[in-house]
C-alpha positions in Angstrom: 100.5 116.8 113.3 99.6 115.8 109.8 97.0 113.0 110.4 97.7 111.5 106.9 101.2 110.9 107.9 100.6 109.7 111.5 97.6 107.4 110.6 96.3 105.7 113.9 99.6 107.0 115.6 103.1 108.1 115.4 105.3 105.1 114.1 108.6 104.4 115.8 110.9 105.8 113.1 109.0 109.1 112.9 109.1 109.1 116.8 112.9 109.0 116.7 113.1 111.6 113.8 110.9 114.0 116.0 112.9 113.5 119.1 116.3 114.2 117.2 114.6 117.3 115.8 113.6 118.3 119.3 117.0 117.6 120.7 118.8 119.1 117.8 120.7 116.0 117.6 121.7 116.5 113.9 121.6 120.2 113.9 118.0 120.0 112.8 118.7 118.2 109.7 116.8 115.1 108.2 118.7 113.3 105.4 117.8 110.0 104.3 118.8 107.9 101.3 117.4 105.2 99.0 120.3 103.1 98.0 119.2 100.3 95.5 121.9 98.0 93.8 121.5 98.4 90.0 121.2 94.6 89.3 117.6 94.2 88.7 114.2 96.2 88.5 112.6 97.5 91.6 109.7 95.8 93.0 106.7 96.5 95.3 108.9 95.8 98.3 111.2 98.7 97.1 108.2 100.9 96.8 107.7 100.6 100.5 111.3 101.5 101.2 111.0 104.4 98.7 107.9 105.6 100.4 109.5 105.5 103.8 112.9 107.1 102.8 111.6 109.9 100.6 108.4 110.3 102.5 110.0 110.9 105.9 112.5 113.4 104.5 109.6 115.2 102.8 107.5 115.3 105.9 110.3 116.8 108.1 111.7 119.3 105.6 114.7 117.2 104.7 116.2 115.7 101.6 116.5 112.0 100.5 119.4 111.0 98.3 119.2 108.5 95.6 122.2 106.4 95.6 123.2 103.6 93.2 125.0 101.0 95.2 127.1 99.8 92.3 129.8 97.8 94.0 129.3 94.6 92.0 130.1 95.2 88.3 129.4 91.7 87.4 125.6 91.8 88.0 124.9 95.8 87.4 124.0 97.4 84.2 123.0 101.0 83.0 119.6 99.5 82.0 118.9 98.9 85.7 120.0 102.4 86.7 117.6 104.0 84.1 114.7 101.8 85.4 115.3 102.9 88.9 115.3 106.4 88.3 112.1 106.2 86.2 110.4 104.1 88.9 111.3 106.5 91.7 110.1 109.5 89.6 106.8 107.7 88.6 106.1 106.9 92.3 106.1 110.7 92.8 109.5 111.4 94.4 112.3 113.5 93.5 116.0 113.5 94.6 116.8 116.9 93.0 120.6 117.3 92.8 121.2 114.4 95.2 122.0 111.5 92.8 125.0 109.6 93.9 127.0 106.5 93.0 128.9 104.4 95.3 131.5 104.2 92.5 132.1 107.8 93.2 133.5 107.1 96.6 136.0 104.2 95.7 139.0 106.3 96.0 137.9 107.5 99.5 137.0 103.9 100.5 140.4 102.7 99.3 142.1 105.3 101.5 140.0 104.5 104.6 140.9 100.7 104.1 144.6 101.7 104.1 143.8 103.6 107.4 142.5 100.5 108.8 145.5 98.4 107.6 147.8 101.0 109.3 145.8 100.8 112.5 146.1 97.0 112.4 142.4 96.7 111.9 142.5 95.0 108.4 144.7 92.5 106.7 145.1 90.7 103.4 144.0 87.1 103.5 144.9 84.3 101.1 142.3 81.8 102.2 140.2 80.5 99.4 136.4 80.8 99.4 136.0 77.2 100.8 138.6 77.7 103.4 137.1 80.9 104.4 133.8 79.1 105.2 135.5 76.4 107.0 137.5 78.9 109.2 134.5 81.1 109.8 132.8 78.5 112.1 129.1 78.0 112.7 126.3 79.6 114.7 127.2 77.4 117.6 131.1 77.1 117.1 133.5 79.9 117.0 135.7 80.6 114.0 139.3 80.1 113.7 141.8 82.9 112.9 143.2 82.9 109.4 147.0 82.0 109.3 147.5 85.4 107.5 145.9 87.4 110.3 149.0 88.7 111.8 150.8 89.8 108.7 152.8 93.0 109.3 151.2 96.4 108.3 154.0 96.8 105.7 153.2 93.5 104.0 149.5 94.2 104.1 149.9 97.5 102.5 152.1 96.1 99.8 149.7 93.2 99.1 146.7 95.5 99.0 148.4 97.9 96.6 149.2 95.0 94.4 145.7 93.6 94.6 144.5 97.2 93.3 147.2 96.9 90.6 145.6 93.6 89.3 148.6 91.3 90.0 146.4 88.6 91.5 143.7 86.5 89.9 140.0 86.7 90.9 139.4 85.3 94.4 143.1 84.9 95.2 143.1 87.4 97.9 140.7 89.4 99.9 141.1 92.4 102.5 139.5 91.5 105.7 138.6 93.4 108.9 140.3 92.2 112.1 137.5 92.1 114.6 136.6 88.8 116.5 136.6 85.3 115.2 134.7 84.2 118.3 131.8 86.7 118.0 128.4 85.2 118.3 127.4 87.6 115.4 129.0 85.7 112.5 129.2 89.0 110.5 131.9 90.3 112.8 134.1 87.3 112.3 136.7 89.2 110.2 134.4 90.1 107.4 135.6 90.7 103.8 136.1 94.4 102.8 137.5 94.0 99.4 137.6 91.1 96.9 139.3 90.9 93.6 136.9 91.0 90.6 138.4 91.6 87.2 135.1 92.8 85.6 134.4 96.1 83.7 132.2 98.5 85.7 129.3 100.2 83.9 130.7 103.7 85.1 134.4 103.4 85.9 135.2 100.8 83.2 138.5 98.9 83.9 139.9 101.5 86.4 139.4 99.1 89.4 139.6 95.3 89.8 139.0 95.3 93.5 135.5 96.1 94.7 134.3 96.9 98.3 131.6 94.5 99.9 128.2 95.9 100.9 129.1 96.0 104.7 132.3 98.0 104.2 130.8 100.4 101.7 127.3 101.0 103.1 128.2 103.0 106.3 131.0 104.8 104.4 128.6 106.1 101.8 126.2 107.3 104.4 129.0 109.0 106.3 130.3 110.8 103.1 126.8 112.1 102.3 126.0 113.2 106.0 123.0 111.0 106.3 121.3 111.4 109.6 118.8 108.5 109.5 119.8 105.3 107.5 116.6 103.5 107.1 117.0 99.8 106.4 114.7 96.8 106.1 114.9 94.2 109.1 117.3 91.8 107.6 120.1 94.4 108.0 119.6 94.6 111.8 122.4 92.0 112.2 124.6 94.1 110.0 124.2 97.2 112.3 127.2 96.2 114.7 129.4 96.0 111.7 128.1 99.3 110.4 128.9 101.0 113.6 132.3 99.2 114.0 133.6 100.4 110.8 132.5 104.1 111.4 133.8 104.0 114.9 137.2 102.7 114.0 137.7 105.2 111.3 136.4 108.0 113.5 134.3 109.6 111.0 130.8 111.0 110.8 128.4 108.3 112.0 124.7 108.2 110.9 122.1 106.1 112.9 121.0 103.0 111.2 117.3 102.1 111.9 115.6 98.9 110.6 111.9 98.2 109.8 110.1 95.2 108.6 110.3 94.7 104.9 107.2 94.2 102.8 106.0 90.7 101.9 102.9 90.1 99.8 100.7 87.0 99.4 100.7 85.0 96.2 104.0 86.9 95.3 107.8 86.4 95.3 110.0 89.3 96.0 113.4 87.6 96.0 115.3 89.4 93.4 117.0 86.1 92.6 113.7 84.4 92.0 112.4 87.5 89.9 115.6 87.2 87.7 114.7 83.4 87.3 111.1 84.2 86.2 112.4 86.5 83.5 115.3 84.4 82.3 113.5 81.1 82.4 110.7 82.6 80.3 107.9 82.2 82.9 106.9 85.9 82.3 107.5 88.2 79.3 110.2 90.4 80.8 110.6 92.7 83.8 107.5 94.7 83.1 105.2 91.7 82.6 102.0 92.9 84.3 102.0 89.7 86.4 105.4 90.7 87.9 105.5 92.5 91.3 108.0 95.0 89.7 107.1 98.6 89.8 107.3 98.6 85.9 105.1 95.7 85.8 102.6 97.2 88.2 102.7 100.5 86.1 101.9 98.5 82.9 99.2 96.6 84.6 97.4 99.9 85.4 98.3 100.6 89.0 98.6 104.3 90.0 101.4 105.7 92.1 98.8 107.1 94.4 97.4 103.6 95.3 100.7 102.3 95.9 101.8 105.1 98.2 98.4 104.7 100.0 99.1 100.9 100.4 102.5 101.6 101.9 101.1 104.2 104.3 98.2 101.9 105.5 100.4 98.9 106.3 102.6 101.2 108.2 106.0 100.6 109.8 106.6 97.5 112.1 109.6 96.0 113.9 108.8 92.4 113.0 108.2 90.8 109.7 104.8 89.7 108.4 102.9 89.0 105.2 100.6 91.7 103.7 97.5 90.5 102.0 97.7 91.3 98.1 93.9 92.1 98.4 94.7 95.2 100.5 96.9 96.4 97.7 94.1 95.9 95.2 91.7 97.7 97.5 93.7 100.8 97.7 93.9 100.5 93.9 90.0 100.2 93.5 89.5 103.1 95.8 91.8 105.3 93.7 90.5 104.2 90.3 86.9 104.5 91.5 87.5 108.2 91.8 89.3 108.9 88.5 88.8 106.1 85.9 86.2 107.0 83.3 83.4 104.4 82.7 83.0 102.8 79.5 81.2 99.7 78.1 83.1 96.7 76.5 82.1 93.2 75.8 84.8 90.6 76.2 83.0 87.5 75.1 80.4 88.6 72.6 76.9 87.4 72.0 75.2 89.0 69.1 71.7 90.6 69.9 69.1 91.6 67.0 66.3 93.8 68.0 63.8 92.9 65.6 61.4 95.8 66.0 64.1 98.3 66.1 64.4 100.3 62.7 67.4 99.1 60.5 68.6 102.4 59.5 68.1 104.1 63.0 71.2 105.1 65.2 70.6 106.9 68.3 73.1 108.7 70.6 72.5 107.8 74.3 73.9 109.9 77.1 76.2 108.1 79.4 77.8 109.1 82.5 81.6 109.2 82.5 82.0 108.6 86.3 79.3 108.8 88.8 81.9 109.5 91.5 83.1 112.7 89.7 80.3 115.1 88.9 82.9 117.1 86.9 83.5 114.1 84.5 80.5 114.8 82.5 78.8 112.5 79.9 79.5 111.2 76.7 77.4 109.8 73.6 77.1 106.1 73.1 75.6 104.9 69.7 72.7 102.5 69.9 71.5 100.5 66.9 69.6 97.4 65.8 72.3 94.9 66.3 74.3 94.8 69.6 76.8 92.6 71.5 76.3 91.7 75.1 78.4 89.4 77.3 77.8 85.6 76.6 77.5 85.1 80.4 74.5 87.5 80.6 72.3 84.9 78.9 71.0 81.4 79.8 68.6 79.5 77.9 67.8 77.5 81.1 68.5 79.7 84.0 68.7 78.7 87.6 66.5 80.2 90.2 68.7 83.2 91.0 69.8 84.0 87.7 68.2 87.5 86.7 69.8 88.3 83.4 68.7 87.5 79.9 66.7 84.4 79.3 64.0 83.3 76.8 60.9 85.4 77.5 62.7 87.6 79.9 63.0 91.4 79.9 66.1 93.2 81.1 67.5 96.9 81.0 70.4 97.8 78.7 72.4 100.4 80.5 71.6 104.0 78.9 69.6 102.2 76.3 66.1 100.4 76.4 64.4 97.5 78.0 64.7 94.4 75.8 62.8 91.0 75.9 64.4 87.8 74.4 62.0 86.2 71.9 64.2 83.6 70.3 67.5 81.9 70.3 69.7 81.1 67.1 72.2 78.2 67.5 74.8 76.8 65.3 75.2 73.2 64.0 77.0 72.3 67.3 74.0 73.6 69.3 76.0 76.8 70.7 73.9 79.8 71.0 75.2 82.5 68.5 72.4 85.1 68.3 69.5 86.4 70.3 66.4 87.7 68.8 64.8 90.3 71.0 62.3 93.2 71.0 62.5 96.6 72.7 60.1 98.9 74.3 60.5 102.5 72.9 59.0 103.9 76.1 62.2 103.0 78.0 64.8 105.3 76.2 67.9 106.0 78.3 67.1 102.8 80.4 64.2 104.5 82.3 61.4 102.7 83.8 58.3 102.5 81.4 55.3 104.4 82.2 53.4 101.4 83.5 56.0 101.2 86.3 57.0 97.7 85.7 60.5 96.7 87.1 63.4 94.6 85.9 66.0 92.9 88.1 69.0 93.2 85.8 70.9 95.8 83.8 73.3 94.7 81.2 76.1 96.5 79.4 76.5 96.4 75.6 78.1 97.8 72.6 76.7 98.6 69.0 78.0 96.1 66.6 78.2 98.6 63.8 80.2 101.1 65.8 82.2 99.1 68.3 85.9 98.9 68.0 87.8 95.4 68.1 90.3 94.9 70.9 92.5 92.5 72.4 92.1 92.1 76.2 94.6 90.4 78.6 93.2 89.0 81.7 95.7 88.7 84.6 95.7 86.7 87.8 98.0 86.1 90.6 101.1 84.6 89.4 101.3 81.9 92.0 98.6 79.5 93.3 100.2 79.3 96.8 99.3 82.0 99.3 103.0 82.3 100.4 105.2 80.7 97.8 108.4 81.7 99.8 107.6 79.2 102.5 108.2 75.7 101.2 108.6 72.1 102.4 112.2 70.7 102.2 112.9 69.6 98.6 110.0 71.6 97.2 110.4 74.2 94.3 108.6 77.5 94.3 108.2 77.1 90.4 105.8 74.3 91.3 103.2 76.8 92.3 103.2 79.1 89.3 99.7 79.7 88.2 99.2 78.2 84.6 95.9 80.5 84.5 97.7 83.7 85.3 97.1 85.2 81.8 94.2 84.7 79.5 94.3 86.4 76.1 91.1 87.4 74.5 91.3 88.2 70.9 87.9 89.3 69.7 86.4 91.7 72.1 84.6 94.9 71.4 84.7 98.3 73.0 82.5 101.4 72.6 83.8 103.9 70.0 84.7 106.6 72.5 87.9 104.6 73.1 89.2 105.2 69.6 92.7 106.8 70.1 92.9 105.5 73.8 96.4 106.6 75.1 98.6 103.9 76.5 98.7 104.0 80.2 95.2 105.3 80.5 92.9 103.5 83.1 89.2 102.9 82.4 86.5 101.0 84.2 84.8 98.6 82.0 81.4 98.5 83.4 80.5 95.4 85.3 83.8 94.0 84.3 86.7 95.5 86.2 89.5 98.1 85.6 91.5 98.0 82.6 94.5 99.9 81.3 95.7 100.6 77.8 98.9 98.5 77.1 101.9 100.3 75.6 101.8 98.1 72.6 98.4 99.4 71.8 97.8 101.4 68.5 94.9 103.0 66.9 94.5 100.1 64.5 95.1 97.4 67.4 93.7 98.4 70.8 95.2 96.2 73.6 93.8 96.3 77.1 95.2 94.7 80.5 92.9 93.9 83.3 94.3 95.8 86.1 91.9 94.5 88.8 88.4 93.1 89.0 85.5 95.0 90.6 84.9 92.7 93.3 86.7 93.8 96.4 87.2 90.9 98.9 89.5 92.8 101.2 86.9 95.7 101.6 84.3 93.0 102.6 86.8 91.4 105.1 87.3 94.8 106.8 83.6 95.5 107.0 83.0 92.0 108.6 86.0 92.7 111.1 84.6 96.1 112.1 81.1 94.7 112.8 82.4 92.2 115.3 
């Protein structure tokens, strides 16, 4: 057994798949599907579903279909179709020739609806939307039968054909399944199969003016494609009896629907309705805003597909919903980037340093390690000169007891450079420190300890002022201040918990010259600062970086403490 796949043990879905293979239930086949509705961009929750659907198919030598569940033309666009295919590919999965659309099956679905009408299992209903809700009943009270429930087969066939022909207004009539208005499962109380919707479809144009509902279409799509294991998130468990009822009444190929817990993440909303509101109300700058939990947003921020797949693997498959820590996702990202991201030096809030005893016309090339985790990554040259920039926070004029960085009279190490000692402080008219006057020890080139063996307690990063490249850096934080913005008191609004400090833009940062021509999408570790990614808007003349994640790994510390107990 593949240990990476199993983790600590075989999850319940893989146990079902393996038992089906052992018993030859599906003739040894494993066919799954990922069926997004193209009415928005995919998010991290979809990434879990993708990793399950495609991952299980891959592991057992099967195939996974990518199917656009395009049954509601009023909300669907080709833009979303394109973003979905791009996201699935970026995550590392391929559907090969198995790209399908629900709209490809509209004619067959219509024929099956006619079959149910002839079997007196479906009827045309004239109830309005408000009347439908009233007749449906409640969780504690059974529903009432529609006065149109016992129409003759001939009348239902005629009306359904006229619905298709466009003779009736939107919402005037529906086609409903005839099941049980007293069922404790409200979804079985004569659910709607078709509604009238005179909207142009992004693929079929104006050919149809009646469209199937999800519950009617989903099982039929699975059946047509000969899916074996229809893997769904837990909210569809209550839909399974209806999924089974339709397929059983039609007597067609019947896949098995299996539900698992969806992914929920702290400090995040994954409701598509709320994500649309974030975009349309201007709280973020589009679907790919790096603060968004969309796959395109995560990609732009600098997340890697490997880290997302690893996160999905680690959280595993459960039968009950829970909330996953966003820190665990960030931990997976740090582990991945630590191995692959080149190290570079950048200064985000610069403080000028002049080394007074360093020759004015001298420029030295210091050897810097590209990635200590990857011996094959090699080294690079970093220019060192008389005038440097360091971080403002690396100097304090009157430091507290445990501040070991630069201060008047104190010596520190410059990474790959020299030991320097602060001799004087230059301030502006407002009393702000704008420049440090320092000296260096020529015996410490490369940051090595001097011959006399003295030690320093701090190593600072820096860039040469004459050689550094100016850049814009965008610092991102959680979009919400509330750990679970989906859980609210009555009358509260999730918008109240939007983080006003989720984005800070720094316009005058400096990065080492090796970043000239940095390619958008490339990740780097800015030493001591975090992991950063080149934004797509970046150009050679205007470098723009997004902070992907900080270096501090709270989740790793929590896990270490947990293991020590």
